[in-house]
C-alpha positions in Angstrom: -26.1 -46.9 -10.0 -27.2 -49.7 -7.7 -26.8 -49.4 -3.9 -27.1 -51.5 -0.7 -28.7 -48.8 1.4 -32.0 -50.7 2.1 -30.1 -53.9 3.0 -27.7 -52.1 5.4 -30.4 -49.9 6.8 -32.4 -53.0 7.7 -29.4 -54.8 9.2 -28.9 -51.8 11.5 -32.6 -51.8 12.4 -33.2 -48.3 11.1 -36.5 -47.1 9.5 -36.4 -44.9 6.5 -37.6 -42.1 8.8 -34.7 -42.6 11.1 -32.2 -42.4 8.3 -33.9 -39.3 6.8 -34.0 -37.5 10.1 -30.3 -38.3 10.9 -29.2 -37.1 7.5 -31.5 -34.1 7.4 -33.3 -35.1 4.2 -36.9 -36.2 3.5 -38.1 -39.8 3.7 -39.0 -39.4 0.0 -35.3 -38.8 -0.7 -34.3 -42.0 1.0 -37.0 -43.9 -0.9 -35.8 -42.5 -4.2 -32.2 -43.4 -3.4 -33.1 -47.0 -2.3 -35.2 -47.5 -5.5 -32.3 -46.3 -7.7 -34.4 -43.3 -8.9 -32.0 -40.7 -7.5 -28.3 -40.6 -7.2 -27.3 -38.7 -4.1 -24.7 -35.9 -4.0 -21.2 -36.9 -3.0 -21.8 -35.2 0.4 -25.0 -37.2 1.0 -23.3 -40.4 -0.2 -20.5 -39.9 2.3 -23.0 -39.2 5.1 -25.0 -42.3 4.3 -21.8 -44.4 4.3 -20.7 -43.0 7.6 -24.1 -43.4 9.2 -24.4 -47.0 8.0 -20.8 -47.7 9.1 -19.4 -48.6 5.7 -17.6 -47.0 2.8 -19.0 -45.2 -0.2 -17.5 -47.9 -2.4 -19.2 -50.7 -0.4 -22.5 -48.8 -0.4 -22.8 -48.0 -4.1 -22.2 -50.4 -7.0 -21.4 -49.0 -10.5 
């Protein structure tokens, strides 16, 4: 599953560390999700969308 996390994170001016800390996950988790190596749980996907001020549907592309 593709995603727009890196693009939106950069638009908001967040570092990977900022996003990881805000969502209570490791920076490695953020890296893996951004590189399409890990699909987050529904809970984490919803938290990501909320933090990046978008919807899950806009954030992830099937």
